[in-house]
N, C-alpha and C positions, 0 to 999 in steps of 0.2 A: 500602747496601753491597752488597746482592745484585744490584742493577741494574748497578753498576760491575763486579762480578765476572763477571756474565753478558756484559757488553759486551766485557770483556777476553778471555773464553773464545771468544766469537764472532770476535773479531779474530784470535786465534791459529789457530782452525780455518780461517778464510778464508785466512790466510797459508800454512797447510799445503796447502790445496787448490789455491789459485791462484798460489802463489809470492808473494814479497815485491813490493810495489809499487815498491820502490826499484830492483829489477833492471831492467836495460834489455833489451829483446827483441833477441835475436841471430838474424838470419835464417839464419846458417850452422848454428845448432843449434836447430831448431824444437821446439816443445813436442810431447811424445809423448802422444797421446791415450790410448793403451793404458795408459801409466804413470799418467795422470790417473785413469782408471777404476779401476785396481787400488788406487790410493791412497784413492779415495773409498770403495770397497768395504771396504778394510781399516779405515778410520776408522769406518764404520758398524758393522762387526763389533766393533770395540773398544768403541764406545759401547753396543752391545747387551750385551756381556759385562759392562761396568761396571754397567749398569742391572740385569742379573740378579744380579750380586754384591750390589748394594745391597738388592735384594728379599730375597735369601737372608739377609743380615745382619738385616734388619727382621723376617723370620720367626723367626730364632733368638732375637732379643731378645723378641719377643712370646711365644714358647714358654717362655722363661726367666722371664718375669714371673709372679708367683703369680696364680692365678685369683682373681677377686673373691669376697668372702665370700658364701656362699649365704644368701638371705633365709629366715628361719624360716617354716615352714608354719603353718597356723592352730592346730594342736594344740600346737606348741612355743610359740607366742605365749601361748596360754592357760596352759600350764604355767608359763612364766616369770612371768606375771601373778600366779599363785597362789604364787610363791615358789620354784619349782624353778629350779635353775641350770644 
């Protein structure tokens, strides 16, 4: 499922960057290289923002998770062994 989703995402990104393969080239309206560069930079910026947002969410979830219980030190283990709670 992940491979299919990745292939679909790659196809959509390629269509955004290079245009649809169904479009016929019109010499009267040539491709604008500057527009192509701006679009590529914008997509990279959006991907970077999304990556940072995901990292932020992961950090928040990690911070919200309770810390693992601390292992008892030697003295506490001995006390518990002798009946202390």
